[in-house]
C-alpha positions as CSV (number, residue, x, y, z in Angstrom):
1,M,-105.8,-204.7,-47.2
2,N,-108.0,-207.0,-44.7
3,N,-111.6,-206.2,-44.6
4,M,-112.6,-207.2,-41.0
5,R,-115.8,-206.3,-39.7
6,Y,-116.2,-205.7,-36.0
7,Q,-119.2,-205.8,-34.3
8,V,-120.1,-202.9,-32.3
9,P,-121.6,-203.3,-28.9
10,Q,-125.2,-202.0,-28.1
11,F,-127.3,-201.0,-25.2
12,I,-124.1,-200.2,-23.2
13,E,-125.5,-198.2,-20.7
14,V,-128.2,-201.0,-19.6
15,E,-126.8,-202.9,-16.4
16,S,-126.8,-206.9,-16.7
17,K,-129.4,-208.6,-14.5
18,I,-127.2,-210.7,-12.1
19,F,-129.9,-211.6,-9.1
20,G,-132.9,-212.3,-11.0
21,P,-134.7,-208.8,-11.9
22,L,-132.1,-206.9,-10.0
23,T,-128.7,-205.7,-11.2
24,L,-125.4,-205.9,-8.7
25,K,-126.1,-202.1,-7.6
26,Q,-129.8,-202.9,-6.7
27,F,-129.0,-205.9,-4.9
28,I,-126.2,-204.2,-3.0
29,Y,-128.4,-201.3,-2.0
30,L,-131.2,-203.6,-0.9
31,V,-129.1,-205.6,1.2
32,G,-127.4,-202.8,2.8
33,G,-130.9,-201.3,3.6
34,A,-132.0,-205.0,5.3
35,G,-128.8,-205.1,6.8
36,I,-128.9,-201.9,8.7
37,L,-132.9,-202.7,9.4
38,F,-131.7,-205.9,11.1
39,L,-129.1,-204.5,13.1
40,L,-131.8,-201.6,14.3
41,Y,-133.8,-204.8,14.9
42,I,-131.2,-206.4,17.3
43,V,-130.4,-203.5,19.3
44,L,-133.2,-201.1,19.7
45,P,-137.0,-201.7,21.0
46,I,-139.6,-202.6,18.5
47,W,-141.1,-199.6,18.4
48,L,-137.9,-197.7,17.7
49,V,-137.1,-199.8,14.9
50,F,-140.4,-199.1,13.4
51,L,-139.8,-195.2,13.7
52,L,-136.2,-195.2,12.4
53,G,-136.5,-198.2,10.1
54,L,-139.1,-196.8,7.7
55,P,-137.0,-194.0,6.6
56,V,-134.0,-196.5,6.1
57,A,-136.4,-199.0,4.1
58,V,-137.6,-195.7,2.1
59,F,-134.1,-194.7,1.1
60,S,-132.7,-197.9,0.4
61,L,-135.9,-198.7,-2.0
62,A,-135.4,-195.1,-3.8
63,I,-131.8,-195.4,-4.6
64,A,-132.6,-199.2,-5.9
65,F,-135.2,-198.3,-8.0
66,Y,-136.6,-194.5,-8.3
67,K,-135.5,-192.1,-10.8
68,I,-135.8,-188.7,-11.2
69,N,-135.2,-187.3,-14.9
70,N,-134.1,-190.7,-16.1
71,Q,-131.2,-190.2,-13.1
72,P,-131.0,-193.1,-10.4
73,F,-132.0,-191.4,-7.0
74,I,-128.5,-192.1,-5.8
75,K,-127.0,-189.8,-8.2
76,V,-129.6,-187.0,-7.5
77,A,-128.8,-187.3,-3.7
78,E,-125.1,-187.3,-4.1
79,N,-125.4,-184.1,-6.3
80,A,-128.0,-182.7,-3.4
81,V,-125.7,-183.3,-0.8
82,K,-122.6,-181.7,-2.8
83,Y,-124.7,-178.9,-3.6
84,L,-125.5,-178.0,-0.1
85,S,-122.0,-178.9,1.5
86,S,-120.2,-176.9,-1.0
87,A,-119.6,-173.3,-0.2
88,R,-121.6,-170.5,-2.6
89,L,-120.5,-167.4,-3.4
90,Y,-122.9,-164.8,-4.8
91,L,-121.7,-161.7,-6.5
92,W,-123.6,-158.3,-7.1
93,K,-121.8,-156.0,-9.3
94,K,-123.6,-152.4,-9.5
95,T,-123.8,-151.0,-12.7
96,Q,-123.7,-147.3,-13.8
97,S,-126.5,-147.0,-16.0
98,K,-127.7,-143.8,-18.0
99,P,-130.8,-142.6,-16.2
100,A,-134.0,-142.9,-18.6
101,P,-134.8,-139.5,-20.3
102,K,-138.0,-138.3,-18.2
103,K,-141.4,-138.4,-20.2
104,E,-143.9,-135.9,-19.3
105,L,-146.3,-137.6,-17.4
106,E,-149.9,-137.6,-19.5
107,K,-152.8,-137.4,-17.3
108,P,-154.8,-140.4,-17.0
109,A,-158.0,-140.5,-18.9
110,Q,-160.7,-140.3,-16.2
111,I,-163.4,-142.6,-16.0
112,Y,-167.1,-141.6,-15.6
113,I,-168.2,-144.1,-12.9
114,P,-172.2,-143.3,-12.4
115,K,-173.2,-143.2,-8.9
116,I,-176.1,-145.8,-8.3
117,T,-178.8,-144.9,-5.5
118,K,-181.3,-146.7,-3.7
119,S,-183.8,-145.7,-6.2
120,K,-181.9,-146.9,-8.9
121,L,-180.6,-149.9,-7.6
122,K,-184.3,-150.9,-6.8
123,D,-185.6,-150.2,-10.2
124,L,-182.6,-152.1,-11.5
125,A,-183.2,-155.2,-9.5
126,W,-187.1,-154.8,-10.4
127,S,-186.3,-154.8,-14.0
128,L,-184.0,-157.7,-14.0
129,D,-186.6,-160.0,-11.7
130,I,-189.4,-159.0,-14.4
131,Q,-187.0,-160.1,-17.5
132,E,-186.1,-163.6,-15.3
133,K,-189.8,-163.8,-15.0
134,I,-190.8,-163.6,-18.6
135,K,-188.1,-165.9,-19.8
């Protein structure tokens, strides 16, 4: 038998940097966003370019660089669109359950709450004021 050793590739999930610090996907997302901004600049007045271009620029930057729970933003956006556009069926099935055996209701313990009259309240306030002055 021939003992051949093969080198197993490492870090296969890391994309290669092709355009400086950018991967090919990041570069394409940024160029696409810049192209849309350029078309808006040619077609629309400048105030409308700023109004509509800001969301385009933010979305383009987000899909190029932003990650949510270590997932690219484009996957999160794709999953959100799939979820919102798909039909959802919620089923509720009523089950017959045995009624719980009735327990005799115990009378709640009665709590004694003393009534405070004006004179008792004044005496209490006076005693608290005196204790504060002593300390």
